[in-house]
MIVEXVO-644938 format. One record per atom (N, C-alpha, C): residue number from 1; residue in one letter; chain; atom name; x, y, z. Coordinates in steps of 0.02 Angstrom, whole numbers. Example, Ala and Ser with C-alpha at 12.3 -4.5 7.8 and 13.67 -1.06 7.14 Angstrom:
<sites>
+-----+---+---+----+--------+--------+--------+
!   k ! r ! c !  a !     c1 !     c2 !     c3 !
+-----+---+---+----+--------+--------+--------+
!   1 ! a ! A !  N !    660 !   -284 !    390 !
!   1 ! a ! A ! CA !    615 !   -225 !    390 !
!   1 ! a ! A !  C !    660 !   -165 !    390 !
!   2 ! s ! A !  N !    642 !   -112 !    354 !
!   2 ! s ! A ! CA !    684 !    -53 !    357 !
!   2 ! s ! A !  C !    645 !      2 !    394 !
+-----+---+---+----+--------+--------+--------+
</sites>
This chain:
<sites>
+-----+---+---+----+--------+--------+--------+
!   k ! r ! c !  a !     c1 !     c2 !     c3 !
+-----+---+---+----+--------+--------+--------+
!   1 ! m ! A !  N !     41 !    -59 !      0 !
!   1 ! m ! A ! CA !      0 !      0 !      0 !
!   1 ! m ! A !  C !     43 !     63 !      0 !
!   2 ! i ! A !  N !    103 !     60 !     29 !
!   2 ! i ! A ! CA !    142 !    122 !     34 !
!   2 ! i ! A !  C !    167 !    146 !    -34 !
!   3 ! f ! A !  N !    169 !    103 !    -84 !
!   3 ! f ! A ! CA !    193 !    124 !   -150 !
!   3 ! f ! A !  C !    136 !    136 !   -199 !
!   4 ! a ! A !  N !     75 !    130 !   -177 !
!   4 ! a ! A ! CA !     17 !    142 !   -220 !
!   4 ! a ! A !  C !     11 !    216 !   -236 !
!   5 ! t ! A !  N !    -18 !    231 !   -294 !
!   5 ! t ! A ! CA !    -26 !    300 !   -315 !
!   5 ! t ! A !  C !    -92 !    328 !   -287 !
!   6 ! a ! A !  N !    -98 !    394 !   -290 !
!   6 ! a ! A ! CA !   -159 !    426 !   -266 !
!   6 ! a ! A !  C !   -219 !    401 !   -307 !
!   7 ! n ! A !  N !   -209 !    390 !   -371 !
!   7 ! n ! A ! CA !   -264 !    363 !   -413 !
!   7 ! n ! A !  C !   -285 !    294 !   -388 !
!   8 ! q ! A !  N !   -238 !    253 !   -370 !
!   8 ! q ! A ! CA !   -255 !    186 !   -345 !
!   8 ! q ! A !  C !   -291 !    190 !   -278 !
!   9 ! f ! A !  N !   -272 !    238 !   -236 !
!   9 ! f ! A ! CA !   -307 !    248 !   -173 !
!   9 ! f ! A !  C !   -380 !    270 !   -184 !
!  10 ! e ! A !  N !   -392 !    301 !   -241 !
!  10 ! e ! A ! CA !   -460 !    323 !   -258 !
!  10 ! e ! A !  C !   -497 !    271 !   -300 !
!  11 ! f ! A !  N !   -467 !    210 !   -306 !
!  11 ! f ! A ! CA !   -496 !    154 !   -341 !
!  11 ! f ! A !  C !   -509 !    168 !   -415 !
!  12 ! k ! A !  N !   -465 !    210 !   -444 !
!  12 ! k ! A ! CA !   -469 !    224 !   -516 !
!  12 ! k ! A !  C !   -427 !    172 !   -553 !
!  13 ! a ! A !  N !   -442 !    162 !   -616 !
!  13 ! a ! A ! CA !   -403 !    115 !   -657 !
!  13 ! a ! A !  C !   -330 !    136 !   -659 !
!  14 ! s ! A !  N !   -286 !     87 !   -658 !
!  14 ! s ! A ! CA !   -214 !    101 !   -661 !
!  14 ! s ! A !  C !   -189 !     99 !   -732 !
!  15 ! s ! A !  N !   -134 !    133 !   -744 !
!  15 ! s ! A ! CA !   -103 !    134 !   -810 !
!  15 ! s ! A !  C !    -28 !    129 !   -802 !
!  16 ! r ! A !  N !      8 !    133 !   -858 !
!  16 ! r ! A ! CA !     81 !    133 !   -855 !
!  16 ! r ! A !  C !    106 !    191 !   -812 !
!  17 ! r ! A !  N !     70 !    247 !   -815 !
!  17 ! r ! A ! CA !     89 !    305 !   -774 !
!  17 ! r ! A !  C !     89 !    286 !   -700 !
!  18 ! d ! A !  N !     37 !    251 !   -677 !
!  18 ! d ! A ! CA !     33 !    231 !   -607 !
!  18 ! d ! A !  C !     90 !    182 !   -589 !
!  19 ! d ! A !  N !    106 !    138 !   -634 !
!  19 ! d ! A ! CA !    162 !     92 !   -622 !
!  19 ! d ! A !  C !    227 !    131 !   -613 !
!  20 ! m ! A !  N !    238 !    182 !   -655 !
!  20 ! m ! A ! CA !    298 !    222 !   -651 !
!  20 ! m ! A !  C !    299 !    265 !   -587 !
!  21 ! i ! A !  N !    242 !    291 !   -567 !
!  21 ! i ! A ! CA !    238 !    330 !   -506 !
!  21 ! i ! A !  C !    253 !    285 !   -446 !
!  22 ! s ! A !  N !    225 !    225 !   -445 !
!  22 ! s ! A ! CA !    240 !    177 !   -392 !
!  22 ! s ! A !  C !    315 !    162 !   -388 !
!  23 ! m ! A !  N !    346 !    156 !   -447 !
!  23 ! m ! A ! CA !    418 !    144 !   -449 !
!  23 ! m ! A !  C !    455 !    203 !   -418 !
!  24 ! c ! A !  N !    432 !    264 !   -432 !
!  24 ! c ! A ! CA !    463 !    324 !   -401 !
!  24 ! c ! A !  C !    459 !    321 !   -325 !
!  25 ! y ! A !  N !    400 !    303 !   -299 !
!  25 ! y ! A ! CA !    392 !    298 !   -226 !
!  25 ! y ! A !  C !    439 !    245 !   -198 !
!  26 ! l ! A !  N !    447 !    190 !   -233 !
!  26 ! l ! A ! CA !    493 !    138 !   -210 !
!  26 ! l ! A !  C !    565 !    163 !   -210 !
!  27 ! l ! A !  N !    585 !    197 !   -264 !
!  27 ! l ! A ! CA !    654 !    223 !   -267 !
!  27 ! l ! A !  C !    667 !    275 !   -213 !
!  28 ! i ! A !  N !    618 !    319 !   -201 !
!  28 ! i ! A ! CA !    626 !    369 !   -148 !
!  28 ! i ! A !  C !    634 !    333 !    -81 !
!  29 ! f ! A !  N !    593 !    283 !    -69 !
!  29 ! f ! A ! CA !    597 !    244 !     -7 !
!  29 ! f ! A !  C !    667 !    214 !      1 !
!  30 ! l ! A !  N !    693 !    185 !    -52 !
!  30 ! l ! A ! CA !    759 !    153 !    -49 !
!  30 ! l ! A !  C !    815 !    204 !    -40 !
!  31 ! f ! A !  N !    813 !    258 !    -79 !
!  31 ! f ! A ! CA !    865 !    309 !    -75 !
!  31 ! f ! A !  C !    865 !    344 !     -7 !
!  32 ! k ! A !  N !    807 !    351 !     23 !
!  32 ! k ! A ! CA !    803 !    386 !     88 !
!  32 ! k ! A !  C !    803 !    338 !    147 !
!  33 ! g ! A !  N !    819 !    276 !    135 !
!  33 ! g ! A ! CA !    824 !    227 !    189 !
!  33 ! g ! A !  C !    759 !    218 !    227 !
!  34 ! g ! A !  N !    703 !    224 !    192 !
!  34 ! g ! A ! CA !    638 !    215 !    224 !
!  34 ! g ! A !  C !    611 !    276 !    259 !
!  35 ! l ! A !  N !    649 !    331 !    260 !
!  35 ! l ! A ! CA !    627 !    392 !    293 !
!  35 ! l ! A !  C !    588 !    436 !    244 !
!  36 ! v ! A !  N !    526 !    417 !    233 !
!  36 ! v ! A ! CA !    483 !    451 !    185 !
!  36 ! v ! A !  C !    419 !    474 !    220 !
!  37 ! p ! A !  N !    389 !    527 !    194 !
!  37 ! p ! A ! CA !    329 !    554 !    227 !
!  37 ! p ! A !  C !    267 !    510 !    222 !
!  38 ! f ! A !  N !    268 !    462 !    176 !
!  38 ! f ! A ! CA !    208 !    422 !    167 !
!  38 ! f ! A !  C !    208 !    358 !    209 !
!  39 ! i ! A !  N !    251 !    353 !    258 !
!  39 ! i ! A ! CA !    248 !    298 !    306 !
!  39 ! i ! A !  C !    205 !    323 !    364 !
!  40 ! a ! A !  N !    150 !    288 !    376 !
!  40 ! a ! A ! CA !    103 !    309 !    428 !
!  40 ! a ! A !  C !    132 !    298 !    497 !
!  41 ! p ! A !  N !    113 !    342 !    544 !
!  41 ! p ! A ! CA !    135 !    332 !    613 !
!  41 ! p ! A !  C !    106 !    267 !    641 !
!  42 ! p ! A !  N !    140 !    238 !    690 !
!  42 ! p ! A ! CA !    115 !    176 !    718 !
!  42 ! p ! A !  C !     48 !    185 !    756 !
!  43 ! n ! A !  N !     15 !    131 !    769 !
!  43 ! n ! A ! CA !    -46 !    128 !    809 !
!  43 ! n ! A !  C !   -107 !    160 !    776 !
!  44 ! l ! A !  N !   -107 !    167 !    710 !
!  44 ! l ! A ! CA !   -166 !    190 !    675 !
!  44 ! l ! A !  C !   -207 !    131 !    652 !
!  45 ! s ! A !  N !   -271 !    141 !    645 !
!  45 ! s ! A ! CA !   -313 !     88 !    617 !
!  45 ! s ! A !  C !   -297 !     81 !    542 !
!  46 ! k ! A !  N !   -318 !     26 !    512 !
!  46 ! k ! A ! CA !   -305 !     16 !    440 !
!  46 ! k ! A !  C !   -336 !     72 !    399 !
!  47 ! r ! A !  N !   -396 !     93 !    417 !
!  47 ! r ! A ! CA !   -429 !    148 !    382 !
!  47 ! r ! A !  C !   -389 !    213 !    389 !
!  48 ! d ! A !  N !   -364 !    227 !    449 !
!  48 ! d ! A ! CA !   -325 !    288 !    460 !
!  48 ! d ! A !  C !   -259 !    286 !    423 !
!  49 ! i ! A !  N !   -228 !    227 !    420 !
!  49 ! i ! A ! CA !   -166 !    220 !    381 !
!  49 ! i ! A !  C !   -180 !    233 !    308 !
!  50 ! f ! A !  N !   -232 !    204 !    281 !
!  50 ! f ! A ! CA !   -253 !    215 !    212 !
!  50 ! f ! A !  C !   -263 !    290 !    198 !
!  51 ! n ! A !  N !   -301 !    323 !    241 !
!  51 ! n ! A ! CA !   -314 !    394 !    232 !
!  51 ! n ! A !  C !   -251 !    437 !    240 !
!  52 ! y ! A !  N !   -209 !    419 !    287 !
!  52 ! y ! A ! CA !   -147 !    456 !    299 !
!  52 ! y ! A !  C !   -103 !    453 !    237 !
!  53 ! i ! A !  N !    -90 !    393 !    211 !
!  53 ! i ! A ! CA !    -46 !    386 !    152 !
!  53 ! i ! A !  C !    -76 !    422 !     92 !
!  54 ! h ! A !  N !   -140 !    415 !     82 !
!  54 ! h ! A ! CA !   -173 !    449 !     26 !
!  54 ! h ! A !  C !   -166 !    525 !     32 !
!  55 ! d ! A !  N !   -178 !    552 !     91 !
!  55 ! d ! A ! CA !   -173 !    624 !    101 !
!  55 ! d ! A !  C !   -102 !    649 !     89 !
!  56 ! v ! A !  N !    -53 !    613 !    114 !
!  56 ! v ! A ! CA !     17 !    634 !    104 !
!  56 ! v ! A !  C !     34 !    635 !     30 !
!  57 ! k ! A !  N !     14 !    584 !     -6 !
!  57 ! k ! A ! CA !     31 !    580 !    -77 !
!  57 ! k ! A !  C !     -6 !    633 !   -118 !
!  58 ! k ! A !  N !    -65 !    653 !    -96 !
!  58 ! k ! A ! CA !   -102 !    706 !   -131 !
!  58 ! k ! A !  C !    -71 !    775 !   -118 !
!  59 ! k ! A !  N !    -44 !    785 !    -58 !
!  59 ! k ! A ! CA !    -21 !    852 !    -37 !
!  59 ! k ! A !  C !     54 !    864 !    -48 !
!  60 ! t ! A !  N !     94 !    812 !    -52 !
!  60 ! t ! A ! CA !    166 !    820 !    -57 !
!  60 ! t ! A !  C !    186 !    831 !   -130 !
!  61 ! t ! A !  N !    226 !    882 !   -141 !
!  61 ! t ! A ! CA !    248 !    897 !   -209 !
!  61 ! t ! A !  C !    308 !    853 !   -228 !
!  62 ! n ! A !  N !    322 !    850 !   -291 !
!  62 ! n ! A ! CA !    381 !    812 !   -315 !
!  62 ! n ! A !  C !    444 !    842 !   -285 !
!  63 ! v ! A !  N !    447 !    908 !   -279 !
!  63 ! v ! A ! CA !    506 !    941 !   -250 !
!  63 ! v ! A !  C !    516 !    917 !   -178 !
!  64 ! q ! A !  N !    461 !    912 !   -140 !
!  64 ! q ! A ! CA !    466 !    890 !    -71 !
!  64 ! q ! A !  C !    487 !    816 !    -68 !
!  65 ! f ! A !  N !    460 !    774 !   -112 !
!  65 ! f ! A ! CA !    480 !    704 !   -113 !
!  65 ! f ! A !  C !    554 !    697 !   -129 !
!  66 ! c ! A !  N !    581 !    739 !   -173 !
!  66 ! c ! A ! CA !    650 !    733 !   -196 !
!  66 ! c ! A !  C !    700 !    767 !   -150 !
!  67 ! d ! A !  N !    676 !    806 !   -102 !
!  67 ! d ! A ! CA !    721 !    842 !    -57 !
!  67 ! d ! A !  C !    768 !    793 !    -22 !
!  68 ! g ! A !  N !    833 !    807 !    -28 !
!  68 ! g ! A ! CA !    883 !    766 !      5 !
!  68 ! g ! A !  C !    906 !    706 !    -35 !
!  69 ! l ! A !  N !    879 !    695 !    -93 !
!  69 ! l ! A ! CA !    901 !    638 !   -134 !
!  69 ! l ! A !  C !    967 !    655 !   -169 !
!  70 ! p ! A !  N !   1011 !    605 !   -176 !
!  70 ! p ! A ! CA !   1070 !    616 !   -217 !
!  70 ! p ! A !  C !   1047 !    626 !   -290 !
!  71 ! s ! A !  N !   1077 !    672 !   -324 !
!  71 ! s ! A ! CA !   1057 !    688 !   -393 !
!  71 ! s ! A !  C !    982 !    705 !   -395 !
!  72 ! g ! A !  N !    960 !    744 !   -345 !
!  72 ! g ! A ! CA !    889 !    762 !   -338 !
!  72 ! g ! A !  C !    859 !    794 !   -399 !
!  73 ! n ! A !  N !    897 !    837 !   -434 !
!  73 ! n ! A ! CA !    870 !    872 !   -493 !
!  73 ! n ! A !  C !    853 !    823 !   -549 !
!  74 ! i ! A !  N !    896 !    774 !   -558 !
!  74 ! i ! A ! CA !    883 !    724 !   -610 !
!  74 ! i ! A !  C !    821 !    684 !   -592 !
!  75 ! f ! A !  N !    816 !    664 !   -530 !
!  75 ! f ! A ! CA !    759 !    625 !   -508 !
!  75 ! f ! A !  C !    695 !    667 !   -511 !
!  76 ! l ! A !  N !    701 !    732 !   -496 !
!  76 ! l ! A ! CA !    643 !    777 !   -500 !
!  76 ! l ! A !  C !    619 !    782 !   -572 !
!  77 ! e ! A !  N !    664 !    788 !   -620 !
!  77 ! e ! A ! CA !    644 !    790 !   -690 !
!  77 ! e ! A !  C !    609 !    725 !   -710 !
!  78 ! f ! A !  N !    634 !    670 !   -686 !
!  78 ! f ! A ! CA !    605 !    604 !   -698 !
!  78 ! f ! A !  C !    533 !    603 !   -671 !
!  79 ! m ! A !  N !    524 !    623 !   -609 !
!  79 ! m ! A ! CA !    458 !    623 !   -578 !
!  79 ! m ! A !  C !    410 !    672 !   -613 !
!  80 ! d ! A !  N !    435 !    732 !   -628 !
!  80 ! d ! A ! CA !    393 !    781 !   -662 !
!  80 ! d ! A !  C !    366 !    754 !   -728 !
!  81 ! h ! A !  N !    409 !    719 !   -765 !
!  81 ! h ! A ! CA !    387 !    690 !   -829 !
!  81 ! h ! A !  C !    332 !    638 !   -817 !
!  82 ! i ! A !  N !    344 !    594 !   -770 !
!  82 ! i ! A ! CA !    296 !    541 !   -757 !
!  82 ! i ! A !  C !    229 !    569 !   -732 !
!  83 ! f ! A !  N !    231 !    616 !   -686 !
!  83 ! f ! A ! CA !    170 !    643 !   -658 !
!  83 ! f ! A !  C !    132 !    686 !   -709 !
!  84 ! s ! A !  N !    165 !    708 !   -761 !
!  84 ! s ! A ! CA !    132 !    749 !   -812 !
!  84 ! s ! A !  C !     95 !    707 !   -864 !
!  85 ! l ! A !  N !    106 !    642 !   -864 !
!  85 ! l ! A ! CA !     75 !    599 !   -913 !
!  85 ! l ! A !  C !      0 !    593 !   -903 !
!  86 ! k ! A !  N !    -35 !    587 !   -958 !
!  86 ! k ! A ! CA !   -107 !    573 !   -956 !
!  86 ! k ! A !  C !   -117 !    498 !   -947 !
!  87 ! f ! A !  N !   -177 !    478 !   -931 !
!  87 ! f ! A ! CA !   -192 !    408 !   -915 !
!  87 ! f ! A !  C !   -165 !    359 !   -967 !
!  88 ! d ! A !  N !   -179 !    372 !  -1030 !
!  88 ! d ! A ! CA !   -161 !    324 !  -1082 !
!  88 ! d ! A !  C !    -98 !    343 !  -1121 !
!  89 ! e ! A !  N !    -62 !    393 !  -1097 !
!  89 ! e ! A ! CA !     -2 !    416 !  -1132 !
!  89 ! e ! A !  C !     57 !    371 !  -1115 !
!  90 ! e ! A !  N !     96 !    356 !  -1166 !
!  90 ! e ! A ! CA !    155 !    315 !  -1157 !
!  90 ! e ! A !  C !    213 !    358 !  -1131 !
!  91 ! p ! A !  N !    248 !    336 !  -1079 !
!  91 ! p ! A ! CA !    306 !    374 !  -1055 !
!  91 ! p ! A !  C !    360 !    377 !  -1108 !
!  92 ! s ! A !  N !    399 !    429 !  -1107 !
!  92 ! s ! A ! CA !    456 !    434 !  -1152 !
!  92 ! s ! A !  C !    514 !    395 !  -1120 !
!  93 ! y ! A !  N !    517 !    331 !  -1136 !
!  93 ! y ! A ! CA !    566 !    288 !  -1104 !
!  93 ! y ! A !  C !    637 !    309 !  -1120 !
!  94 ! e ! A !  N !    649 !    338 !  -1178 !
!  94 ! e ! A ! CA !    716 !    362 !  -1196 !
!  94 ! e ! A !  C !    737 !    418 !  -1149 !
!  95 ! l ! A !  N !    690 !    462 !  -1131 !
!  95 ! l ! A ! CA !    704 !    517 !  -1086 !
!  95 ! l ! A !  C !    718 !    492 !  -1016 !
!  96 ! l ! A !  N !    688 !    436 !   -996 !
!  96 ! l ! A ! CA !    691 !    412 !   -928 !
!  96 ! l ! A !  C !    751 !    368 !   -913 !
!  97 ! v ! A !  N !    790 !    350 !   -964 !
!  97 ! v ! A ! CA !    848 !    307 !   -951 !
!  97 ! v ! A !  C !    909 !    346 !   -930 !
+-----+---+---+----+--------+--------+--------+
</sites>
């Protein structure tokens, strides 16, 4: 659940864009050693954890997610491209490598 996109939290259909966004969340998690804003505090109910993660992902900007990352500007460009995609739009894989 921690790598799900805001669209997935809203039970919308997923696309390649959502897969790429989930990958970004995973990479951020790994690069920051698990210290990410979308990890819910302990002792919350499942519903509260769900709502907490969804709210954080809706409110946090790409700049905030990338803060403190090595090569943050490159990763920010990567995220900005992915988040700008429309539902059925194919990512520019050449740009992302």
